[in-house]
Every structure is written in structure tokens, then in C-alpha cells.
C-alpha positions in Angstrom: 5.5 25.1 -26.2 7.2 27.8 -27.8 3.8 29.0 -27.1 2.4 29.6 -30.4 5.5 31.1 -31.3 7.0 32.6 -28.2 8.6 31.1 -25.1 7.6 33.4 -22.3 11.0 33.1 -20.6 11.5 35.0 -18.5 7.9 35.6 -19.3 8.2 38.7 -21.4 8.3 38.6 -25.2 12.0 38.7 -26.3 13.2 36.8 -29.3 13.2 33.1 -28.4 16.7 32.4 -29.5 18.1 35.4 -27.6 16.4 34.2 -24.4 17.7 30.6 -24.9 21.2 31.8 -25.6 21.3 34.1 -22.7 20.0 31.3 -20.5 22.3 28.7 -21.8 25.2 31.0 -21.1 24.4 31.4 -17.4 26.4 29.1 -15.3 25.1 29.1 -11.7 26.9 27.4 -8.9 24.8 25.0 -6.9 25.0 24.3 -3.2 26.6 21.0 -2.3 25.1 18.8 0.3 27.9 17.1 2.1 26.8 13.7 2.9 26.0 10.2 3.1 24.0 7.2 1.9 23.6 3.6 2.6 22.2 1.5 -0.2 24.0 -0.5 -2.8 21.1 -0.6 -5.1 22.0 1.7 -8.0 19.7 4.6 -8.8 18.9 4.6 -12.5 20.6 7.8 -13.8 19.2 10.1 -16.5 21.1 9.7 -19.7 24.0 12.0 -20.4 23.4 11.5 -24.1 20.1 11.0 -25.8 19.3 7.5 -27.0 16.9 8.9 -29.6 17.2 7.5 -33.1 18.0 9.8 -36.0 14.6 10.1 -37.6 16.1 11.5 -40.8 14.7 15.0 -40.3 16.8 17.9 -41.7 16.2 19.5 -38.4 18.5 16.9 -36.8 21.4 18.1 -39.1 21.0 21.6 -37.7 20.6 20.9 -34.0 20.5 17.4 -32.5 17.7 16.5 -30.1 20.3 16.1 -27.4 21.5 19.6 -27.8 18.0 20.9 -27.7 17.5 18.9 -24.5 20.7 20.4 -23.0 19.4 23.9 -23.7 16.0 23.1 -22.3 17.3 21.8 -19.0 19.5 24.9 -18.6 16.4 27.0 -18.9 14.9 24.8 -16.3 17.9 25.3 -14.0 17.5 29.0 -14.2 13.7 28.8 -13.6 14.4 26.7 -10.5 17.1 29.2 -9.3 14.6 32.0 -9.7 11.9 30.1 -7.7 9.6 30.2 -10.8 8.8 26.5 -10.7 5.8 25.2 -8.8 7.8 22.4 -7.1 4.8 20.4 -6.0 5.1 16.6 -6.3 1.3 16.1 -6.7 0.9 18.6 -9.5 4.1 17.6 -11.3 3.1 13.9 -11.1 -0.4 14.7 -12.4 0.8 16.8 -15.4 3.4 14.2 -16.3 0.7 11.5 -16.2 -1.6 13.4 -18.6 1.3 14.4 -20.8 2.5 10.7 -20.9 -1.0 9.5 -21.8 -1.0 11.8 -24.8 2.7 11.4 -25.6 2.3 7.7 -26.0 0.1 8.4 -29.0 2.8 10.6 -30.7 4.7 7.4 -31.8 7.9 9.4 -32.0 10.5 7.0 -30.9 11.8 7.8 -27.5 11.0 11.6 -27.5 11.3 12.8 -23.9 8.4 14.9 -22.6 8.9 16.8 -19.4 5.9 18.7 -18.1 6.0 21.1 -15.2 4.0 24.0 -13.8 5.2 27.5 -13.0 3.7 30.0 -10.6 2.3 32.4 -13.1 -1.3 33.8 -13.1 -1.1 34.5 -16.9 -3.2 32.0 -18.9 -0.5 30.5 -21.0 1.5 27.4 -21.8 4.8 27.1 -23.6 7.3 24.7 -25.2 11.0 24.9 -24.5 13.7 23.1 -26.5 14.1 19.4 -25.7 10.5 18.5 -25.0 10.0 20.6 -21.9 6.4 21.8 -21.7 5.6 24.7 -19.3 2.0 25.1 -17.9 1.2 28.3 -16.1 -0.9 27.8 -13.0 -3.3 30.4 -14.2 -4.2 28.2 -17.2 -4.8 25.2 -15.0 -7.3 27.2 -13.0 -9.2 28.4 -16.1 -9.9 24.9 -17.4 -13.1 23.2 -16.4 -12.3 19.6 -17.3 -9.2 17.4 -17.7 -10.0 17.1 -21.4 -9.6 20.9 -21.8 -6.2 20.8 -20.1 -5.2 17.8 -22.1 -6.2 19.7 -25.3 -3.7 22.5 -24.6 -1.0 19.9 -23.8 -1.8 17.9 -26.9 -1.3 21.1 -29.0 2.1 21.7 -27.3 3.1 18.1 -27.8 2.3 18.6 -31.4 4.9 21.5 -31.5 7.4 19.2 -29.8 6.9 16.2 -32.1 7.0 18.3 -35.3 10.1 20.1 -34.0 8.7 23.5 -34.9 11.4 25.4 -32.9 14.2 24.1 -35.0 12.2 24.1 -38.2 11.4 27.8 -37.5 15.0 28.6 -37.3 15.7 26.5 -40.4 13.2 28.5 -42.4 15.4 31.5 -42.1 18.2 29.9 -44.1 20.8 27.2 -43.7 23.7 29.6 -43.3 22.2 31.3 -40.3 21.1 28.0 -39.0 24.5 26.5 -39.1 25.9 29.6 -37.4 23.2 29.5 -34.6 23.7 25.8 -34.1 27.4 26.4 -33.7 26.8 29.1 -31.2 24.5 26.9 -29.2 27.0 24.1 -29.1 29.7 26.5 -28.0 27.5 27.8 -25.2 26.5 24.3 -24.2 30.1 23.2 -24.0 31.1 26.2 -22.0 28.3 25.7 -19.6 28.8 22.0 -19.2 32.6 22.4 -18.6 32.3 25.4 -16.4 34.5 27.4 -18.8 32.7 30.7 -18.2 35.5 32.7 -19.9 34.6 31.2 -23.3 31.0 32.1 -23.0 30.6 35.9 -23.1 32.0 36.4 -26.7 29.8 33.6 -28.0 26.8 35.0 -26.2 27.4 38.5 -27.5 27.6 37.3 -31.1 24.6 35.1 -30.7 22.5 37.8 -29.1 23.4 40.2 -31.9 22.2 37.7 -34.4 19.1 36.7 -32.5 17.8 40.2 -31.8 17.3 40.6 -35.5 14.7 38.0 -35.7 11.6 36.7 -34.0 11.0 32.9 -34.0 7.3 33.0 -34.5 5.3 29.9 -35.3 3.6 30.4 -38.6 -0.1 30.0 -38.9 0.6 26.8 -40.8 2.6 25.4 -37.9 -0.2 26.4 -35.5 -2.7 24.5 -37.7 -0.3 21.6 -37.8 0.0 21.5 -34.0 -3.8 21.6 -33.9 -4.2 18.8 -36.4 -1.7 16.3 -34.9 -2.7 17.4 -31.3 -6.3 16.6 -31.9 -5.3 13.2 -33.2 -3.2 12.5 -30.2 -6.0 13.8 -27.9 -8.6 11.4 -29.4 -6.3 8.4 -29.5 -5.5 9.0 -25.8 -9.3 8.7 -25.0 -10.0 12.4 -24.3 -12.8 14.4 -25.9 -11.2 15.8 -29.1 -13.6 18.7 -29.2 -12.0 20.0 -26.0 -9.2 21.8 -27.8 -11.5 23.9 -29.8 -13.8 24.3 -26.8 -11.0 25.7 -24.6 -9.8 28.0 -27.4 -13.3 29.3 -27.6 -13.2 30.1 -23.9 -9.9 31.9 -24.5 -11.5 33.9 -27.3 -14.3 35.0 -24.9 -11.7 35.9 -22.3 -10.1 38.2 -24.9 -13.5 39.9 -25.4 -14.0 40.3 -21.7 -10.4 41.5 -21.0 -10.4 44.5 -23.3 -6.8 45.5 -24.0 -5.5 43.0 -21.5 -5.3 40.1 -23.9 -4.5 36.8 -22.2 -0.9 35.6 -22.9 -2.0 32.4 -24.6 -3.9 34.4 -27.2 -1.0 36.7 -27.8 1.1 33.6 -28.5 -1.6 31.5 -30.2 -3.6 33.7 -32.6 -7.0 32.2 -32.5 -9.9 33.1 -34.8 -13.3 31.7 -35.5 -12.0 30.1 -38.7 -9.4 28.2 -36.9 -11.8 27.0 -34.2 -14.3 26.0 -36.9 -11.6 24.0 -38.8 -10.7 22.2 -35.6 -14.3 21.3 -35.0 -14.7 20.2 -38.6 -11.6 18.0 -38.3 -13.1 16.3 -35.3 -16.4 15.7 -37.1 -14.6 14.0 -40.0 -12.5 11.7 -37.7 -13.5 8.1 -37.1 -14.9 7.5 -33.6 -12.3 6.8 -30.9 -13.1 5.0 -27.7 -13.3 7.4 -24.7 -11.5 6.6 -21.5 -12.5 8.1 -18.1 -10.7 11.2 -17.1 -8.5 11.1 -14.0 -10.6 11.5 -10.8 -7.7 13.6 -9.5 -8.2 16.5 -11.9 -10.6 18.7 -9.7 -8.4 18.1 -6.6 -5.3 19.2 -8.5 -7.0 22.3 -9.6 -7.9 23.3 -6.1 -4.4 22.4 -4.9 -3.0 24.8 -7.5 -5.4 27.5 -6.4 -4.2 27.3 -2.8 -0.6 26.4 -2.9 0.5 28.3 -6.1 -1.1 31.6 -5.0 1.6 34.3 -5.5 -0.3 36.7 -3.2 -0.3 34.1 -0.4 -4.0 34.9 0.2 -6.0 33.4 3.1 -8.5 31.5 1.0 -10.6 30.1 3.9 -13.4 32.6 3.2 -13.4 31.7 -0.5 -14.0 28.0 0.3 -16.6 28.8 2.9 -18.5 30.7 0.2 -18.0 28.1 -2.5 -19.1 25.2 -0.3 -22.3 27.0 0.6 -23.2 26.9 -3.1 -21.9 23.4 -3.7 -21.8 21.6 -0.3 -21.3 18.1 -1.8 -18.3 18.9 -3.9 -15.4 16.9 -2.4 -12.7 18.9 -4.3 -13.9 22.0 -2.5 -13.5 20.2 0.8 -10.0 19.3 -0.1 -9.2 22.9 -1.1 -10.7 24.1 2.2 -8.5 21.6 4.1 -5.4 22.8 2.3 -6.3 26.4 3.0 -6.7 25.5 6.7 -3.2 23.9 6.7 -1.7 26.9 5.0 -3.3 29.2 7.5 -1.9 27.2 10.5 -5.0 25.2 11.5 -4.0 21.6 10.6 -6.4 20.0 13.2 -9.3 21.5 11.2 -7.8 20.1 8.1 -7.7 16.6 9.7 -11.4 16.9 10.5 -12.2 17.8 6.9 -10.0 15.2 5.3 -10.9 12.1 7.3 -14.3 11.7 5.7 -12.9 12.3 2.3 -10.3 9.5 2.7 -13.1 7.2 3.8 -15.3 8.0 0.9 -12.5 8.1 -1.7 -9.9 5.4 -0.7 -8.6 5.2 -4.3 -7.2 8.7 -4.3 -3.6 8.8 -2.9 -3.5 12.6 -2.8 -6.3 12.6 -0.2 -4.4 10.1 2.0 -1.2 12.1 1.6 -3.0 15.4 2.6 -4.5 13.7 5.7 -1.1 12.3 6.7 0.5 15.7 6.3 -2.2 17.4 8.2 -1.8 14.9 11.1 1.9 15.4 11.1 1.5 19.2 11.3 -1.0 18.8 14.1 1.5 16.8 16.1 -0.1 13.4 15.5 3.2 12.0 14.1 2.6 8.3 14.7 -0.9 8.6 13.2 0.6 10.4 10.3 3.1 7.6 9.6 0.4 5.0 9.9 -1.7 6.9 7.3 1.2 7.1 4.9 1.9 3.4 5.3 -1.7 2.4 4.8 -1.8 4.6 1.7 1.4 3.1 0.3 0.0 -0.4 0.9 -2.8 0.5 -1.5 -0.7 2.6 -3.9 2.9 1.3 -3.8 5.5 3.7 -5.0 3.1 6.5 -5.5 5.6 9.3 -6.1 4.1 12.2 -4.2 3.0 10.0 -1.2 6.4 8.3 -1.0 8.3 11.7 -1.2 6.1 13.2 1.6 6.5 10.1 3.7 10.3 10.3 3.3 10.2 13.9 4.4 8.2 13.0 7.5 10.7 10.2 8.3 13.5 12.7 7.9 11.8 15.1 10.2 11.5 12.4 12.8 15.1 11.5 12.6 14.6 8.2 10.8 17.0 9.0 7.9 18.0 5.4 7.1 14.3 4.5 6.6 13.8 7.6 4.5 16.8 6.8 2.4 15.8 3.2 1.7 12.2 4.3 0.9 13.5 6.8 -1.7 15.9 4.3 -3.1 13.1 1.8 -3.7 11.0 4.5 -5.4 13.7 6.0 -7.6 15.1 2.7 -8.8 11.6 2.3 -10.5 10.6 5.9 -11.2 12.9 8.6 -12.5 13.3 11.4 -9.9 13.0 15.1 -10.6 16.0 17.3 -9.7 14.4 18.4 -6.5 13.8 14.7 -5.6 17.5 14.0 -6.3 18.4 16.6 -3.7 16.0 15.0 -1.2 17.5 11.6 -1.6 21.0 13.2 -1.3 19.9 14.8 2.0 18.5 11.5 3.2 21.7 9.7 2.3 23.8 12.3 4.1 21.6 12.2 7.2 21.9 8.4 7.2 25.7 8.5 7.2 26.5 7.3 3.7 28.7 10.1 2.3 29.5 8.4 -1.0 25.9 8.0 -2.1 25.1 11.5 -1.0 27.7 12.9 -3.3 26.6 10.6 -6.0 23.0 11.8 -5.9 24.2 15.4 -6.0 26.1 14.6 -9.1 22.9 13.3 -10.7 21.2 16.6 -9.6 23.9 18.6 -11.5 23.6 16.3 -14.5 19.9 17.0 -14.6 20.7 20.7 -14.4 23.2 20.6 -17.2 26.3 21.3 -15.1 28.5 18.3 -16.0 31.7 19.6 -14.6 30.2 20.1 -11.2 28.7 16.6 -11.5 32.2 15.1 -12.0 33.5 17.0 -9.0 30.7 15.4 -6.9 31.7 12.0 -8.2 35.3 12.6 -7.3 34.2 13.4 -3.7 32.0 10.3 -3.7 34.9 8.1 -4.7 37.0 9.7 -1.8 34.3 8.8 0.7 35.2 6.1 3.3 33.7 2.6 3.5 32.5 2.4 -0.1 31.3 -1.0 -1.3 32.5 -2.5 -4.5 29.1 -1.9 -6.1 29.2 1.8 -5.2 32.7 2.3 -6.4 32.0 0.7 -9.8 28.8 2.7 -10.2 30.6 6.0 -9.4 33.5 5.3 -11.7 31.3 4.2 -14.6 29.2 7.4 -14.3 32.2 9.6 -14.1 33.8 7.9 -17.1 30.5 8.3 -19.1 30.4 12.1 -18.4 34.1 12.5 -19.3 33.7 10.6 -22.5 30.7 12.7 -23.4 32.6 16.0 -22.7 35.6 14.7 -24.8 33.4 13.9 -27.7 31.8 17.4 -27.5 35.2 19.1 -27.4 36.4 17.0 -30.4 33.3 17.8 -32.4 33.7 21.5 -31.7 37.4 21.7 -32.4 37.1 19.8 -35.7 34.1 21.9 -36.8 32.0 18.7 -37.1 28.3 18.6 -36.2 27.9 17.1 -32.7 26.7 13.5 -32.6 23.0 13.1 -33.1 22.4 11.2 -29.9 
């Protein structure tokens, strides 16, 4: 979200545009994995250009969805470089599944929604340009049900679908909008082409303009995000009262916190009238069929508690106390097992997890945790067997497959790891970190061409198109390429070059960049 008005990047309260421009202007070099790969099955690449239709909004005339997306993924690149992201496959997969369940109800063409968590104890969530939605780990821990978490996400998706970021800029006047859009395009082109010399002057001008204004969502926009979000929430089968319920919890937190107002309340001014309006809106809605919440929610919350802890606390005593009060709670057993693994006692974790897997065979994250505990305890053959049984029940489960491939790599079975990841990512779009993993697997398996190809995809996802073309040149220079590989690499390189040429032409002619 541009959380109720402010993107907390880098988690202070600067003007949104200043933060975005400064971020977009940062060009960071990435480490290159020299390498290899084996398969001829093409990995479905993320689009260089958006395939979104022009919906006719005046916001599209100011800043295309694709340019918004480019800015958003540059912010993501810097967050990743600063180790702010909580790069946990289970949590990312879970958030994306909840967001997708809600996003389907948005009926907004092919709007991309990318949800991710950051290691921040502050209770907040934010929207970045291009459909990137940030969820602080502190917020996940405060929720009590999946519907409460979904309520926050639905509100943020409301901001994305209504394009409040661009509309907020637009409200300040078309002249300043055109100027800012031009500056964004200049920065995007400079970052994509690696032309760092062209960026500082544009950034200085942009920041001088941006520092004079705050991009705050108006109360009207907050109500609009509430209204459409509640509709999405109900249509997705969640309890529509959960949005107002969680905001009420936040309001109580403000009262308990004194001067230390939670970040979400700073960004989302909440009052009793707004909460009452939300509840009244729900009361006037037609009944929607309710669908069961994901059984994984309580486990993910405990996973976040253990693995995203910035203080690196030994939480075994916490779980010992909690389980005394609630001994039959399986999520607490899972949390205790993760705490044991984190503290260097994987065999205890195995003992805790085995009964959970027997009792809950439908939950892949339990089987994955058991397999990882067995591997850490030195039971490597048992670990691979556990992974394989789990994948037989849940084929292509992303977190399980990723951790299985990591275990195979650790055991020196790179070719098997590479083929396993190929099968997964030809069906499911990988995250940037997963692109790096398959590049590493390809390199270890001896296929240099595919390793460079996957690293090019990583750089595309990070917004560095020039470095992506360099990687593709290296891929084409690799020995023993098949005809399928060569054609795939050339087609991808040509696609990037055509896109960059089009962007340069738009900029030099003063035309608005293509609308995706």
C-alpha cells in the first residue's frame, strides 16, 4: 500500500515520490553466478513489458502501469540488497495465495499483485507502485485470524486497483504530473540501461520537486479502499467484518501505546466513524458464501515469530510456556520445533514434528519442516524420502520443491536439483531469489548457458535490463548449446533490446511511453 498514504521506504516518513525517485535512481551491480544448466525446457520468463490493457483511466496517460511496475521492482531490488525482505518461501507463498484469492475478485484485467513480507516489527502494511504490497512481519503477528490479515490485504489491493498513487499525484495538477512522469521515465531508462551518468541531474530535479509535497491518501481514498476492499473480501469468502474488527484492534493498540502510535495508524487514520461506516456497509451487503480459511495460517504466524525475529531470540522458553497453557495447539508445537532447529537441536525438532505430520498429512509445510529437521540432524536419506512423499501428495508445492532442491544441491545431486526446479518453474513463476537458486543448480550441473540465462531473468526481475543482456550474451557464448537453448536466448535478448529502443525513442521524441 502506499500505506494509507505513505510508503514506509526506507521505513521512515519521507515524501513518497522522493523515496521512489531516489530508489529508482540507484543502480546496484549484482553478483554474477558463472555457470551451467542442462534442460532444454524453456523457463517461462516474466514479461519485459506489461500485457495490461489500457483501461481508459486518465492515470494511464500520466504514468503507464508498466512504468509503475518498473519503479516498484527497483524498490524491491534495493530492499533485497538491504536484506529487508523476509525471503522465506513458505511465508511468501502463503501471502501470495491469500492475495491472489482476493485479487481474483478485483476484476481488473491482468493487474499484477506481488505480496511479500519484510522483517519489521512495526505494525504496518504498504503499497508500492506496480502492485507490490508490503506486509510487515509485526502486522502478521498481531492478527488473530486469516480473515483479519486478509482484511488488511483487501484494503491495500483496493489502493492498487483504484490507482490511488498516480491519482494522488494527478490531483496536484497535470503540469506537475507530466513533469514527474517524465522524470520517472528518465530515471527508469537510466537505471535499465546502466547509464548512471544521466541519472544524478534528473534525480536532483525530481527530489527538489518531490520534497515540496506529501503524497497522502485523502480520507475519501481511504474510504474508497475500505469500500472496494470489503467487497473483495466478502466475494473471496472471508468474513467482511474482519477489516473493521482489525482496525478496532489497532485503535485499542493506539490507546495502549500512548505516544508510540503504531505505524499503521499513522498511515491509516482510523476513527470510530470510519469503523462504524465499514460495519454498516457490511450489514447492508447481500450475503456471500463463506469459504474455509487456510489451515496454514496459524503455522505461518508461528513461523514468522521464530524466523523473522530481528533480535534472534532463543524462543524455546516462550513455546514451553505457551504449550503449558494450550498443550493441544499444533501450531505451537510447530513453532517449538522451529525454535529447536534455530537453536541447534534438530533431533528434538524431528521428535516434535513426526506426530504433527501423521496427524496433518494435508499440510505440506509440516512435511517440509520435518524433512529439513531430518537433514539438519544428519538423516539425509530419510530427509529426501520425506520430501519425496510430500511431493507425491502435493506436486509442485513451491516451498517444498525449493527446499528439496536445496537439499539435493547440498548432497551434490545438482542435475536432479536442476531438473526438479525446471519442472516447477515451467509451471509457477519464480521469485528473484528462486531464479538465483536455479541458476546455481544449473551451474553446478554443468550447463553454463542455462545458468547465465537464469541470471538474466534475475536481473530482468530486478529492473536491470542492461545487465540482463550481458548475461544473455554470455549464455550465447557458452559451449554445447542446443538449438532450443540458442533460439530461446536470442529471442529473449532481442525482446529486451527492442524494449530499450522503444523507451529511448519515446524519451527522445518527447512522447509518452507505450501504455503496455
